[in-house]
C-alpha positions in Angstrom: 218.6 -23.5 74.3 215.9 -21.6 71.7 213.2 -23.5 73.6 214.4 -21.8 77.0 214.6 -18.3 75.4 211.2 -18.5 74.0 209.7 -19.7 77.2 211.7 -17.0 79.3 210.1 -14.5 76.7 206.6 -15.8 76.7 206.6 -15.5 80.8 208.0 -12.3 80.8 205.4 -11.0 78.5 202.5 -12.8 80.5 203.9 -11.1 83.7 204.0 -7.5 81.8 200.3 -8.2 80.9 199.4 -8.9 84.5 201.2 -5.9 85.6 199.7 -3.6 82.9 196.1 -4.7 83.4 196.0 -3.6 86.9 193.4 -1.3 87.5 192.7 2.1 89.5 190.3 2.5 92.1 188.1 4.7 90.2 188.2 2.2 87.0 186.7 -0.9 89.4 184.1 1.5 90.9 183.0 2.8 87.3 182.8 -0.9 86.2 180.8 -1.7 89.2 178.3 1.1 88.7 179.0 2.9 91.9 180.2 6.1 90.1 178.8 7.3 86.9 180.5 8.3 83.9 180.4 11.6 84.8 181.9 11.1 88.4 184.6 9.1 86.4 185.5 11.9 84.1 185.9 14.2 86.9 188.0 12.2 88.8 190.4 11.4 86.0 190.3 14.7 84.8 191.8 16.2 88.0 195.1 13.7 87.9 198.1 15.7 87.6 200.0 12.4 86.9 198.6 9.7 85.2 199.3 6.5 83.3 197.6 5.0 80.4 198.8 1.7 78.5 200.1 2.4 75.2 200.1 6.1 75.9 202.8 6.6 78.8 203.0 8.6 81.7 200.9 11.7 81.6 201.6 15.1 83.3 198.8 17.6 83.1 198.9 21.2 84.8 196.3 22.2 87.4 194.9 24.4 84.8 194.8 22.1 82.2 196.8 24.3 79.7 199.9 22.0 79.5 200.1 18.3 79.1 203.3 16.1 78.5 203.1 12.5 77.9 206.4 10.3 78.2 206.4 6.7 76.6 208.3 4.5 74.3 208.3 1.1 72.3 210.8 -1.8 72.5 210.7 -4.7 69.5 213.2 -7.4 69.6 213.4 -9.9 66.5 214.9 -13.1 65.7 215.5 -13.8 61.8 216.4 -17.2 60.1 217.1 -17.1 56.5 217.6 -20.1 54.1 218.5 -19.1 50.7 218.9 -21.0 47.3 221.9 -19.0 46.6 224.9 -21.4 46.1 227.2 -19.0 47.5 225.5 -19.6 51.0 225.9 -22.6 52.0 224.4 -22.1 55.5 221.4 -20.2 56.7 221.8 -17.0 58.5 220.5 -16.3 62.0 220.2 -13.2 63.5 219.0 -11.8 66.8 218.4 -8.1 67.1 216.9 -5.2 68.8 215.0 -3.8 66.1 213.4 -0.7 67.3 213.9 1.3 70.6 211.9 4.4 70.4 210.9 7.1 73.1 208.7 9.9 72.6 207.3 13.0 74.2 204.1 14.4 73.3 201.5 16.9 74.5 199.9 20.3 74.3 200.9 23.6 75.5 198.9 26.8 76.3 195.9 25.6 74.7 194.9 22.0 73.3 194.8 23.1 69.9 199.0 23.2 70.1 200.2 19.9 70.1 203.8 19.0 69.7 205.8 15.5 69.5 209.1 14.6 69.8 210.4 11.2 68.9 213.9 9.2 68.8 214.5 5.8 67.6 218.1 4.8 69.3 218.5 1.9 66.7 217.8 2.9 63.1 220.2 5.4 61.2 222.5 5.9 64.1 223.2 9.4 65.5 222.7 11.1 61.8 218.8 9.6 61.8 218.4 9.5 65.6 215.4 12.2 65.3 212.4 10.8 63.6 209.5 13.4 64.8 209.7 16.8 65.7 207.0 19.1 65.1 204.4 21.5 66.2 200.9 21.4 65.1 198.0 23.9 65.2 194.4 23.2 65.1 192.6 26.0 63.7 189.6 23.9 62.9 189.5 20.1 62.2 189.1 21.1 58.8 192.1 23.3 58.8 195.4 22.4 60.8 199.0 23.4 60.1 202.2 21.4 61.1 205.9 22.4 61.0 208.9 20.4 61.7 210.2 16.8 60.8 207.6 14.0 60.4 206.7 11.3 58.0 206.1 12.3 54.3 202.1 11.8 53.8 202.8 9.0 51.1 201.7 5.7 51.4 199.0 4.0 53.7 201.4 1.5 55.2 204.2 3.8 55.4 202.0 6.4 57.4 201.0 3.5 59.7 203.3 3.3 62.8 205.7 0.3 62.5 204.1 -0.7 65.9 200.8 -1.4 64.6 201.6 -3.8 61.5 199.7 -6.6 60.6 202.9 -8.6 60.0 206.4 -8.4 61.7 207.3 -5.3 59.5 206.0 -3.4 56.3 206.0 -4.7 52.7 208.9 -4.7 50.9 207.0 -2.9 48.0 206.1 -0.2 50.8 209.6 0.1 51.8 211.0 0.5 48.1 208.6 3.8 47.4 208.1 5.4 50.5 210.2 8.9 51.1 210.8 8.7 54.6 211.1 11.2 57.0 211.5 14.9 56.1 211.4 18.5 57.5 209.2 20.8 56.3 205.1 22.3 56.8 201.8 20.8 55.7 198.1 21.8 55.6 196.0 19.1 57.0 192.3 18.4 58.3 189.3 16.4 58.3 186.3 17.4 56.6 182.7 16.5 57.6 183.7 14.3 60.8 186.5 12.3 58.8 184.4 11.7 56.0 187.6 13.0 53.8 190.9 13.6 55.2 193.8 15.7 53.3 197.2 16.4 53.8 199.2 18.8 51.4 202.9 19.2 52.4 205.9 21.1 51.0 209.5 19.8 52.2 213.0 20.4 52.1 213.6 17.3 50.0 216.9 16.0 51.7 215.4 13.7 53.9 215.6 12.8 57.6 217.7 14.8 59.9 219.4 16.4 56.7 219.5 19.4 54.3 220.9 20.1 50.9 224.5 20.8 50.6 225.3 24.4 50.1 227.4 23.7 46.4 226.7 21.8 43.5 223.2 20.5 44.6 219.5 21.3 43.7 217.6 24.0 45.3 214.1 22.7 44.7 211.8 21.5 47.6 209.8 18.3 47.7 205.9 18.4 47.5 203.5 15.7 48.5 200.1 15.3 49.1 197.5 12.6 50.1 193.3 12.4 50.0 191.5 9.7 51.7 187.6 9.0 51.6 186.0 7.2 54.2 182.4 6.7 53.3 181.4 4.9 56.7 183.4 6.9 59.2 186.9 7.8 59.9 189.4 5.1 59.5 192.9 5.3 60.6 195.9 3.7 59.2 196.3 1.2 62.0 196.3 -2.6 60.6 194.3 -5.4 61.7 190.6 -5.2 63.0 191.4 -5.3 66.8 188.2 -3.6 67.7 186.2 -6.3 66.0 184.1 -3.5 64.3 180.6 -4.0 64.5 179.8 -1.9 61.5 182.1 -2.1 58.0 184.8 0.6 57.5 186.3 1.6 54.3 189.1 3.8 53.4 190.4 4.5 49.9 193.2 7.0 49.2 195.6 8.5 46.8 198.9 10.2 46.9 201.6 12.1 45.1 205.4 13.0 45.7 207.5 14.8 43.6 211.2 15.9 44.2 214.5 16.8 42.3 217.9 15.0 43.2 221.2 15.2 41.6 223.4 12.3 40.6 226.6 13.0 42.4 228.7 10.0 41.5 228.3 6.8 39.5 226.4 5.2 42.2 224.9 7.7 44.9 222.3 10.5 44.7 222.6 13.9 46.3 221.3 12.2 49.6 220.3 8.8 50.5 218.1 10.1 53.5 215.4 9.9 50.9 214.4 6.1 51.5 213.3 5.6 47.9 216.7 6.8 46.8 218.5 4.4 49.1 220.1 1.0 48.2 216.4 -0.7 48.5 214.4 1.9 47.1 213.3 1.8 43.4 215.3 4.9 42.5 218.6 3.7 44.4 218.4 0.4 42.5 217.9 2.0 39.1 220.9 5.1 39.5 222.9 3.6 36.7 220.3 4.5 34.2 221.3 8.5 34.6 224.6 10.4 33.8 226.7 11.4 36.9 226.1 15.3 37.5 222.7 15.6 36.2 219.4 16.3 37.8 216.8 13.9 38.2 212.7 14.6 38.3 211.0 12.3 40.2 207.3 11.7 40.3 205.6 8.9 42.5 202.0 8.1 43.3 200.1 5.6 44.8 196.4 4.4 45.3 195.4 2.4 48.2 192.2 0.9 50.0 191.4 -0.9 53.3 188.3 -2.4 54.8 187.6 -3.7 58.4 184.5 -5.7 59.5 184.1 -8.3 62.4 187.7 -9.2 63.0 188.5 -9.5 59.2 190.7 -6.6 57.3 192.3 -6.3 54.0 194.3 -3.5 52.4 196.1 -3.1 48.9 198.3 -0.3 47.6 199.2 0.3 43.9 202.4 2.2 43.8 204.2 3.8 40.9 207.5 5.9 40.3 209.0 8.0 37.3 212.5 9.7 37.2 213.6 11.7 34.5 217.3 12.8 34.0 217.3 16.6 32.8 220.5 16.2 30.5 220.3 12.9 29.5 216.3 12.8 29.1 216.4 9.2 30.0 213.5 7.8 32.0 213.3 5.3 34.7 209.7 3.8 35.7 209.0 1.2 38.4 205.9 -0.3 40.0 204.8 -2.2 43.1 201.9 -3.4 44.6 201.0 -5.3 47.7 197.6 -6.8 49.0 197.2 -8.6 52.5 194.4 -9.9 54.6 194.0 -11.3 58.3 191.3 -12.4 60.3 191.0 -12.9 64.4 190.5 -16.6 64.9 190.3 -15.6 68.5 188.7 -12.0 68.5 190.9 -9.2 69.7 193.5 -12.1 70.4 194.7 -14.6 67.9 195.1 -13.7 64.0 196.3 -15.2 60.9 197.3 -13.1 58.0 198.5 -13.5 54.4 200.3 -10.8 52.2 201.6 -10.8 48.4 204.0 -8.0 47.4 205.5 -7.3 44.1 208.2 -4.8 42.7 209.2 -4.0 39.5 212.4 -1.3 40.1 212.9 -0.9 36.2 210.2 -1.8 33.8 212.4 -1.4 30.5 214.8 -4.3 32.3 213.8 -7.6 32.1 214.7 -10.3 34.9 214.6 -7.9 37.6 211.1 -8.3 39.5 211.0 -9.3 43.1 207.9 -11.0 44.7 207.4 -11.9 48.2 204.7 -14.2 49.6 204.1 -14.1 53.7 202.2 -16.1 56.3 202.0 -14.5 59.6 200.5 -15.2 62.9 199.9 -12.8 65.9 199.1 -13.2 69.4 198.0 -9.9 71.0 198.1 -9.7 75.0 197.0 -6.1 75.1 196.1 -4.7 71.5 199.5 -3.8 69.8 200.9 -2.6 73.0 202.0 -5.9 74.0 202.1 -8.6 71.3 204.6 -11.6 69.6 204.2 -11.9 66.0 205.7 -14.5 63.4 205.9 -14.8 60.0 207.2 -16.8 56.9 208.5 -15.2 53.7 209.1 -16.9 50.3 211.0 -14.3 48.1 211.7 -14.8 44.7 214.6 -12.3 43.5 215.1 -12.2 39.8 217.9 -10.0 39.9 219.9 -12.3 42.1 219.4 -15.4 39.5 216.4 -16.4 40.0 217.0 -17.6 43.6 214.4 -18.2 46.4 214.9 -17.2 50.3 212.9 -18.6 53.0 212.8 -16.1 55.8 211.4 -16.8 59.3 210.8 -14.0 62.0 209.4 -13.5 65.1 209.0 -10.5 67.2 208.0 -9.3 70.5 206.7 -5.8 71.2 206.2 -3.8 74.2 204.7 -0.2 74.1 204.8 1.6 77.4 
């Protein structure tokens, strides 16, 4: 039965690629040299309705002062977990639609005023349906102002789209330290054509689609900042060297996130919409350290680097956090790291990758470390727009009695 399902999936993907690869008349004429680049630009510029793979349907006004793009992404996943835990007598098997995202973006009145609205119909239910909702004004490349809800700028892998990952999903270390989404404003820009990029944001501090309670809560805002250096030219956060870079690309980054939260009950903080305070976050796992009712000062740091060249890519991050109770003066310190590398066995098509992830959620506590060793294979039909990925993970979790879990995942993704 599983072989039949896989065969149908592969066939459907192949048909989708064939349809997506269909070219317009002007594309064919340009490739054959019948029309020049200038002619091609003039023809495509005048299209009131256009479609671009991975960018969706694009509507442009005749005066080109307004543009609206509609698109989406679907991820379907199968997961098999085989555990050493003696209480689990059989492996667990799960089929799921991991993400269904739709977005609309574009510009209004001027190309310098851009906007984005994005929802995810799977993760978080109705309370977290809204992910991105912001407007962004570009004064200069070096000076841009964004207001609304978006990702808090902390961590290279977190800032990379879940649809542009080298593995089936992000590393456990990244998931444990990322703040998640939040509403606020940030100043950002590219200096010297992307040689240096910066982001400086002030946020509500309650997390995705949430605000602080009106009584008994902290009133402080959260702050986040990120700085990257790209000595060979601007390099984005997208993983894998799908472009088969002819010249080496290097990016080095650093970030900081600070917030103040209150412990409301023995097992909960003021809000779990801040991802690092959730059940899988380093702060959430160490909540018992603090006294109920006290405020907790949170400081998180991160350093990262990424490199791409001729189909080879690698990146790594070191992440650290500290939480201090303002009443008990107790301190919780955590750290995590991951490193991964991949290479295209067949350029732009077939990639193999390896990753190591490590988390110590409480550096003062023994026997609570978690390590993950992963291997992945990805087949790209059309870049990240249409791909099938599979990975295998060996998880060693000391907090669960030093058990090892073997996890097998396969995921298909289409962006339209």
